[in-house]
C-alpha positions in Angstrom: -42.7 -33.0 -86.4 -44.1 -30.6 -83.9 -44.7 -27.0 -84.9 -44.5 -25.8 -81.3 -41.8 -23.2 -80.6 -38.6 -24.5 -79.0 -36.9 -23.1 -76.0 -33.9 -21.9 -78.0 -36.2 -19.9 -80.2 -37.8 -18.2 -77.2 -34.3 -17.4 -75.8 -33.3 -15.8 -79.1 -36.1 -13.2 -78.8 -36.2 -12.7 -75.1 -33.7 -9.8 -75.1 -35.5 -8.1 -77.9 -38.8 -8.3 -76.1 -37.1 -6.9 -72.9 -35.5 -4.0 -74.8 -38.8 -3.1 -76.5 -40.6 -3.3 -73.2 -38.1 -1.0 -71.5 -38.3 1.5 -74.3 -42.1 1.6 -74.4 -42.3 2.1 -70.6 -39.7 4.8 -70.7 -41.5 6.6 -73.5 -44.8 6.4 -71.7 -43.2 7.7 -68.5 -41.8 10.7 -70.4 -45.1 11.3 -72.0 -47.0 11.2 -68.7 -44.4 13.5 -67.2 -43.9 16.2 -69.9 -46.7 15.9 -72.4 -49.9 16.1 -70.4 -51.5 18.1 -73.1 -51.9 15.0 -75.2 -54.5 13.8 -72.8 -56.7 16.9 -72.9 -58.8 18.5 -75.5 -61.0 21.6 -75.6 -63.5 23.6 -77.7 -63.6 27.4 -77.2 -66.7 29.1 -78.6 -66.8 32.8 -78.8 -70.2 34.5 -78.4 -70.5 38.2 -78.9 -72.4 40.3 -76.5 -73.0 43.0 -79.1 -76.2 43.1 -81.1 -76.3 42.8 -84.8 -75.5 46.5 -85.2 -72.6 46.4 -82.8 -69.0 46.9 -83.6 -67.7 43.5 -82.6 -66.2 42.0 -85.8 -64.2 39.2 -84.1 -64.3 36.3 -86.7 -62.7 33.4 -84.9 -65.8 32.2 -83.3 -64.7 28.6 -82.5 -61.3 27.1 -81.5 -60.8 23.4 -81.2 -58.0 21.3 -79.7 -58.6 17.6 -80.3 -58.1 15.0 -77.6 -55.3 12.8 -79.0 -55.4 9.9 -76.6 -56.4 8.8 -73.1 -54.3 7.5 -70.3 -56.0 4.1 -70.5 -55.2 3.9 -74.3 -51.6 4.6 -73.5 -51.6 2.0 -70.7 -53.1 -0.6 -73.0 -50.3 0.1 -75.6 -47.7 -0.2 -72.9 -49.3 -3.4 -71.5 -49.1 -5.2 -74.8 -45.3 -4.8 -75.0 -44.7 -5.4 -71.3 -47.1 -8.3 -71.4 -45.3 -10.0 -74.3 -42.0 -9.8 -72.3 -43.5 -11.0 -69.1 -45.2 -14.0 -70.8 -41.9 -14.8 -72.6 -40.1 -14.9 -69.2 -42.8 -17.0 -67.7 -42.7 -19.5 -70.6 -38.9 -19.6 -70.4 -38.8 -20.3 -66.7 -41.7 -22.9 -67.0 -40.0 -24.6 -69.9 -36.7 -24.6 -68.0 -38.3 -26.9 -65.4 -38.6 -29.6 -68.1 -35.7 -28.7 -70.3 -33.1 -31.3 -69.5 -30.4 -33.4 -71.3 -27.8 -36.0 -70.4 -24.2 -34.8 -70.1 -22.3 -37.1 -72.3 -18.5 -37.2 -72.6 -16.9 -39.6 -75.2 -19.9 -41.9 -74.8 -19.8 -41.9 -71.0 -22.9 -40.3 -69.4 -21.6 -38.2 -66.5 -25.1 -37.1 -65.4 -28.7 -37.7 -66.6 -31.5 -35.2 -67.0 -29.3 -32.2 -66.3 -31.4 -28.9 -66.3 -30.6 -26.4 -69.1 -30.1 -23.6 -66.5 -27.4 -25.7 -64.8 -25.6 -26.4 -68.1 -25.7 -22.7 -69.0 -24.1 -21.8 -65.6 -21.5 -24.6 -66.0 -20.3 -23.0 -69.2 -19.5 -19.8 -67.3 -18.0 -21.7 -64.4 -15.7 -23.8 -66.6 -14.6 -20.6 -68.4 -13.7 -19.0 -65.1 -11.9 -22.1 -63.9 -9.9 -22.3 -67.1 -8.4 -18.9 -66.4 -7.1 -20.2 -63.2 -5.6 -23.3 -64.8 -3.9 -21.0 -67.3 -1.9 -19.5 -64.5 -0.5 -22.8 -63.2 3.4 -22.6 -62.9 5.3 -25.2 -64.9 8.8 -26.7 -64.5 11.6 -24.5 -65.8 12.4 -25.6 -69.4 15.9 -26.7 -70.3 16.5 -28.4 -66.9 16.3 -32.2 -66.3 13.7 -32.8 -63.7 13.0 -36.1 -62.0 10.3 -37.2 -59.5 11.5 -37.2 -55.9 9.0 -39.4 -53.9 11.2 -39.0 -50.8 10.2 -35.4 -50.7 6.5 -36.0 -51.2 4.0 -36.8 -53.9 4.2 -34.7 -57.1 7.5 -33.2 -56.1 10.3 -32.9 -58.7 14.0 -32.2 -58.2 16.9 -31.5 -60.6 18.6 -34.6 -61.7 22.1 -33.0 -61.5 23.1 -30.3 -59.0 23.7 -26.8 -60.4 27.4 -26.1 -59.9 28.9 -22.7 -59.4 32.6 -22.0 -58.5 33.8 -19.9 -55.6 36.8 -17.8 -56.7 39.4 -15.5 -55.4 41.7 -13.0 -57.0 45.2 -14.3 -57.9 48.1 -12.4 -59.4 50.1 -13.9 -62.2 53.3 -12.7 -64.0 55.4 -13.7 -67.0 59.0 -12.7 -67.9 58.9 -11.3 -71.4 62.6 -10.4 -71.6 65.3 -11.8 -69.4 67.5 -9.3 -67.5 70.9 -8.4 -68.8 74.0 -6.6 -67.4 72.6 -3.3 -68.5 68.7 -3.8 -68.5 66.3 -5.3 -66.0 63.9 -8.0 -67.0 60.7 -7.0 -68.7 57.8 -8.6 -66.8 54.1 -8.7 -67.5 51.7 -8.9 -64.5 47.9 -9.5 -64.4 45.1 -10.5 -62.1 42.8 -13.4 -62.7 40.1 -15.4 -60.8 41.2 -18.7 -59.2 38.7 -21.4 -58.4 38.9 -22.4 -54.8 35.7 -24.3 -54.3 32.2 -25.2 -55.7 28.6 -24.5 -54.8 26.3 -27.4 -55.7 22.6 -26.5 -55.6 19.8 -29.0 -56.0 16.4 -27.5 -56.8 13.0 -28.9 -55.8 9.7 -27.9 -57.4 6.0 -28.6 -56.8 5.1 -27.3 -60.3 3.9 -29.5 -63.1 5.2 -30.2 -66.6 4.0 -28.1 -69.6 2.6 -31.3 -71.0 0.5 -31.9 -67.9 -0.8 -28.4 -68.0 -1.7 -28.7 -71.7 -3.6 -31.9 -71.0 -5.6 -30.3 -68.1 -6.6 -27.3 -70.3 -7.5 -29.7 -73.1 -9.8 -31.7 -70.7 -11.5 -28.5 -69.6 -12.1 -27.5 -73.2 -13.5 -30.9 -74.0 -15.8 -30.8 -71.0 -16.9 -27.3 -72.0 -17.9 -28.6 -75.5 -19.8 -31.5 -74.0 -21.7 -29.1 -71.7 -22.6 -26.8 -74.6 -23.9 -29.7 -76.7 -26.0 -30.9 -73.8 -27.4 -27.4 -73.3 -28.3 -27.2 -77.0 -30.1 -30.5 -76.7 -32.0 -29.3 -73.6 -33.0 -26.1 -75.4 -34.9 -28.1 -78.0 -37.6 -28.7 -75.5 -41.0 -27.4 -76.6 -42.1 -24.1 -75.0 -44.6 -24.5 -72.3 -47.5 -22.3 -73.4 -48.5 -20.3 -70.3 -49.7 -16.7 -70.0 -50.3 -14.4 -67.0 -49.4 -10.9 -68.2 -53.0 -10.0 -69.3 -54.4 -10.7 -65.9 -51.6 -8.8 -64.1 -51.9 -5.7 -66.4 -55.8 -5.7 -66.1 -55.6 -6.0 -62.4 -53.2 -3.0 -62.2 -55.3 -0.9 -64.5 -58.8 -1.8 -63.4 -58.6 -3.9 -60.2 -60.3 -6.7 -62.1 -59.0 -9.9 -63.7 -59.6 -10.5 -67.4 
């Protein structure tokens, strides 16, 4: 079994190397800008102009401020962190040229030698596509829908028309007490709606069933899992050991190549 690092191991530390590199560069930039005294030192020696019998009794004859570092020392420190990140990126991109895997779905190979970078991008693209599929309208539940090929492919219509009555106001009355010689009749009157016709409405729809939508979303999820597995297989490729950062940093600092 090979002890060479795998691509997925390199990917796991790439962000950390990037973050450290950025922090080191920022710290060095701040140091160069605001802490110039770190790159300078001095020795001040006091020499009296009085003779031995003079009155000059100043005792602090020598003052020293040590040189803490040099610009080149700082640049070398920065170069180590920046270089590790640059080499990691180079190794990742170089390995990605050979990091491939077959895209397999239920035993069917959809594509062979698919690059890991494409597979990574496909995970994002499938995720974005799924959000669109989630918005697909479905047929109104509780209504009997049937295919209507006469209206076109994938068109549904309601099996039975939706009926609604057209009405008008009608007055009704009822004699509660018959009239007598001495009293008129007692009559109750009221108003009610009377059906005089019907509206029959047939609905058509180009939507899909909830079951069809669920199956589509399920297939997207299944394909996403297959893409992830293929990417994981591709990322087991051995890291291509290439380095260029040292030469680049040395050229920047000295004009020479190491």
